[in-house]
C-alpha positions in Angstrom: 25.7 156.8 -41.5 28.6 155.7 -39.4 28.2 153.0 -36.8 28.7 154.0 -33.1 31.8 152.5 -31.6 31.5 151.4 -27.9 34.5 151.1 -25.6 34.5 148.8 -22.5 37.0 149.1 -19.7 37.7 145.9 -17.8 38.6 146.7 -14.2 40.5 143.8 -12.6 39.1 142.5 -9.3 41.0 142.8 -6.1 42.8 139.6 -5.0 40.9 137.7 -2.3 42.3 137.9 1.2 42.6 135.0 3.7 42.4 132.4 1.0 43.1 128.9 2.1 42.4 125.4 1.1 38.7 124.6 1.4 37.4 128.2 0.8 38.5 131.8 0.2 37.8 134.7 2.4 36.5 132.6 5.4 38.2 133.1 8.8 38.4 129.8 10.9 36.5 129.8 14.2 38.7 129.6 17.3 39.3 126.0 18.5 38.0 125.1 22.0 40.8 124.5 24.5 41.5 120.7 24.8 42.1 118.7 27.9 39.9 120.6 30.4 36.7 119.0 31.5 33.6 121.2 31.4 31.4 122.3 34.2 29.1 119.3 33.7 31.9 116.9 34.4 33.0 118.8 37.5 29.4 118.8 38.7 29.1 115.1 38.2 32.3 114.4 40.1 31.2 116.6 43.0 27.8 114.8 43.2 29.5 111.4 43.3 32.0 112.6 46.0 29.2 114.1 48.1 27.1 110.9 47.8 30.0 108.7 48.9 30.7 111.0 51.8 27.1 111.0 52.9 27.0 107.2 52.7 30.2 106.9 54.7 28.9 109.2 57.4 25.6 107.3 57.5 27.4 104.0 58.0 29.5 105.5 60.8 26.5 107.0 62.6 24.5 103.8 62.4 27.4 101.7 63.6 28.1 104.1 66.5 24.5 103.7 67.5 24.9 99.9 67.6 28.1 100.3 69.6 26.3 102.4 72.2 23.5 99.9 72.5 26.0 97.0 73.0 28.1 98.9 75.5 25.9 98.5 78.7 25.1 94.9 78.0 26.6 92.4 80.5 26.2 88.9 78.9 28.2 87.1 81.6 27.6 83.3 81.6 29.7 80.2 81.9 32.1 79.7 79.0 35.2 77.8 78.1 37.5 80.7 78.6 37.7 84.4 79.6 39.6 86.6 77.2 41.1 89.8 78.5 42.0 92.3 75.8 45.1 94.2 76.6 45.7 97.8 77.1 48.9 99.8 77.9 51.5 98.5 80.3 54.3 100.5 81.9 57.6 98.7 82.6 55.9 95.5 83.6 52.9 97.0 85.3 49.4 97.2 83.8 47.9 100.7 83.2 44.9 101.6 85.3 42.6 100.6 82.4 44.3 97.3 81.9 44.4 96.6 85.6 40.6 97.2 85.8 40.0 94.7 83.0 42.3 92.2 84.8 40.5 92.7 88.1 37.2 92.1 86.4 38.5 88.9 84.8 39.8 87.8 88.2 36.4 88.2 89.8 34.8 86.2 87.0 37.3 83.4 87.4 36.7 83.3 91.2 33.0 83.0 90.5 33.7 79.9 88.4 32.6 81.4 85.1 35.4 79.8 83.2 38.4 77.5 84.0 40.8 79.4 81.7 41.9 83.0 81.4 43.7 84.3 78.3 45.5 87.6 78.4 46.3 89.3 75.1 48.6 91.9 73.6 52.1 92.2 72.2 54.9 94.5 73.1 54.5 98.2 72.3 57.2 100.7 73.1 58.8 98.5 75.7 60.4 95.5 74.0 61.0 93.8 77.4 57.4 93.4 78.2 54.2 92.5 76.4 50.6 93.2 77.5 49.8 89.6 77.5 52.8 88.7 79.7 52.1 91.5 82.1 48.4 90.5 82.4 49.3 86.9 83.1 51.9 87.8 85.7 49.3 90.2 87.4 46.7 87.5 87.6 49.1 84.8 88.7 50.3 87.0 91.6 46.6 87.3 92.7 46.0 83.6 92.9 45.1 82.1 89.5 47.3 79.0 88.9 49.6 78.8 85.9 47.6 75.9 84.5 44.6 78.2 84.2 46.5 81.0 82.5 47.6 81.5 78.9 49.3 84.6 77.5 49.0 85.7 73.9 52.0 88.0 73.4 52.4 88.7 69.7 49.4 90.7 68.6 49.7 94.3 67.6 46.0 95.3 67.6 42.5 94.0 68.4 42.1 92.1 65.2 45.3 90.2 65.6 44.4 89.5 69.3 41.1 88.0 68.2 42.7 85.9 65.5 45.5 84.6 67.6 43.2 83.9 70.6 40.9 82.0 68.3 43.8 79.8 67.3 44.6 79.1 71.0 40.9 78.3 71.7 40.7 75.9 68.8 43.9 74.2 69.9 42.3 73.6 73.3 38.9 72.5 71.9 37.1 75.6 73.1 34.3 77.1 71.0 32.7 79.6 73.6 34.4 82.5 75.3 33.6 85.5 77.5 35.3 88.7 76.3 36.5 91.3 78.8 37.3 94.8 77.7 35.9 98.4 77.9 32.2 98.8 77.2 32.6 100.7 73.9 35.2 98.2 72.7 32.9 95.2 73.1 31.0 95.6 69.8 34.2 95.4 67.8 35.6 92.7 69.9 32.6 90.5 69.5 32.4 90.9 65.8 36.1 90.1 65.4 35.9 86.9 67.5 32.6 85.9 65.8 34.4 86.2 62.4 36.6 83.4 63.8 33.5 81.2 64.2 33.4 81.4 67.9 30.4 81.9 70.2 31.2 85.1 72.1 29.6 86.8 75.1 30.5 90.3 76.4 31.5 91.2 79.9 32.6 94.9 80.0 34.6 96.1 82.8 32.6 98.1 85.4 32.4 101.9 85.1 33.9 101.9 81.6 31.1 104.0 80.0 32.1 107.7 79.9 29.8 110.0 81.8 29.8 113.0 79.4 27.6 112.7 76.3 30.3 114.2 74.1 32.9 111.6 75.3 30.4 108.8 74.6 29.7 110.1 71.1 33.4 110.6 70.3 34.5 107.1 71.5 31.5 105.5 69.7 32.5 107.2 66.4 36.1 106.3 66.8 35.2 102.7 67.4 32.8 102.7 64.4 35.6 104.0 62.2 38.0 101.3 63.5 35.3 98.7 62.9 34.8 99.7 59.3 38.5 99.9 58.6 38.7 96.3 59.7 35.5 95.2 57.9 36.8 96.7 54.6 40.2 95.0 55.1 42.0 98.3 55.0 44.4 97.3 57.8 
């Protein structure tokens, strides 16, 4: 009996596609785009910004309330000097607001509240005149002797006026002063002079509080913003 013969056919396998180092036949997953923060990061940044904005607005509103409470207070009492904070001048003549402040200071001097009046303010658009000089000339023409007047003529803003006036007061051995300005300006004026280690009282010029509620709120917020700009040393 003959043995059965078997034949085997070997079929070669197909070559693997997409082979690469590290594994054959596996397609790499697409890479995530780099350099772009995700939604979580954007959300966190927005929450921080919103919190800072809310805190800033809260500080402004609270400060505006303090400004409005200070505005009507007349703290007039005897002091070493009366300080008149400058406003605009026009070709050597005080503006209506500045003139009202000067007239108020004149009335205080005539009442014997203080023996010295200091007018403040540098030159603005007109280099020939400064607010301090114009204020001094105005008061001298109305009877205050030269020996009772000092003009601060170099300051460019309220903070500089307070600092330079404090130097004048210290040079004259004066530690108490009565500040004259508009009612809604008094809060900032007092804090700036107090930062110079002076005892300060406020005497706002008469009729300087706006009648309309919107105007009062607008001016109070503007003064609050200016106060915090100064407080944070951003000027």
